[in-house]
Structure formats: C-alpha cells, structure tokens
C-alpha positions in Angstrom: -34.2 -34.9 164.1 -32.6 -38.3 163.5 -29.2 -38.6 161.9 -29.2 -39.1 158.1 -26.9 -42.0 157.2 -25.2 -41.9 153.9 -23.8 -45.0 152.4 -21.1 -44.6 149.8 -20.0 -47.3 147.5 -17.6 -47.4 144.6 -17.9 -49.3 141.4 -15.7 -49.4 138.3 -17.6 -47.5 135.7 -16.9 -45.8 132.4 -19.0 -42.9 131.1 -19.2 -41.7 127.5 -20.7 -38.4 126.7 -21.2 -36.5 123.4 -22.6 -33.1 122.8 -24.3 -32.9 119.5 -25.3 -29.7 117.6 -28.6 -29.5 115.7 -26.9 -30.2 112.3 -25.2 -33.4 113.7 -28.5 -34.6 115.2 -30.3 -34.0 111.9 -27.6 -35.9 109.9 -27.7 -38.9 112.3 -31.5 -39.0 112.1 -31.6 -38.7 108.3 -29.1 -41.6 107.9 -31.0 -43.8 110.3 -34.4 -43.2 108.7 -33.0 -43.7 105.2 -31.3 -46.9 106.2 -34.5 -48.2 107.9 -36.5 -47.3 104.7 -34.0 -48.9 102.4 -33.4 -45.6 100.6 -29.8 -44.5 99.6 -29.3 -41.1 101.3 -26.6 -40.0 98.9 -28.6 -40.7 95.6 -29.6 -37.7 93.5 -33.2 -38.9 93.7 -33.3 -38.7 97.5 -34.0 -35.6 99.5 -34.3 -35.6 103.3 -35.7 -32.9 105.5 -35.4 -33.0 109.3 -37.2 -30.6 111.6 -36.4 -30.5 115.3 -38.8 -29.0 117.8 -39.3 -28.7 121.5 -42.3 -27.7 123.6 -43.2 -27.5 127.3 -45.3 -30.4 128.4 -46.8 -31.2 131.8 -43.6 -32.8 133.0 -41.0 -30.6 131.4 -39.7 -30.2 127.9 -40.8 -32.6 125.2 -38.6 -33.0 122.1 -39.6 -34.2 118.7 -38.1 -34.8 115.3 -40.0 -35.0 112.0 -38.0 -36.7 109.3 -39.3 -36.6 105.7 -37.6 -38.7 103.0 -38.6 -38.1 99.4 -37.6 -40.2 96.5 -38.0 -38.6 93.1 -38.4 -41.4 90.6 -37.8 -39.1 87.6 -34.3 -38.4 88.9 -33.5 -42.1 89.2 -31.4 -43.7 86.6 -33.5 -45.7 84.1 -32.9 -49.4 83.8 -31.4 -50.4 80.5 -33.9 -51.7 78.0 -33.8 -55.4 77.6 -34.0 -56.5 74.0 -37.0 -58.6 73.1 -35.8 -62.1 72.4 -38.9 -62.9 70.4 -37.9 -60.6 67.6 
C-alpha cells in the first residue's frame, strides 16, 4: 500500500453558527414571507400559519416549510369617507 500524503494548510476564517428551535424558524419564515408579500405581519387583519415537515428521500432527509398568510379584509380599518365635492 502506498503512503497517503496529507497536506495541511491554515487560513484565517471566522465561523458563525446558530441553533434555531422550531418556533424561531417559524417566526423568521413568517416575517420573510409577509415582507415579500407586502403584508404587515403585526396587523389585526393578518394571520400566518407555518408548518414544518421532514421526510426521508432518496438521498437523506428532505425538509419543507409551508407558510400560509391570510389577510382578512373585514378586520382592516376602513378608509375615511371622502366628502363628495359636487354636492
């Protein structure tokens, strides 16, 4: 058996890592989807549902998120009526 040569090099790197729990992942996804849709997430008329799932695929686990943003127009503040200037 031939000798295995190992080459080691050093670079200056910085690594950042975060461990997110399901609730944190859901909050981040909800905010991003609302922002992309132009919907205020904190409005009374907005409700957001996030479902996280995983399943085994051919090459390992596959992860998926389903984000549903619903805007209830009946809960939105009504625009003030503009008086008719023709009157």
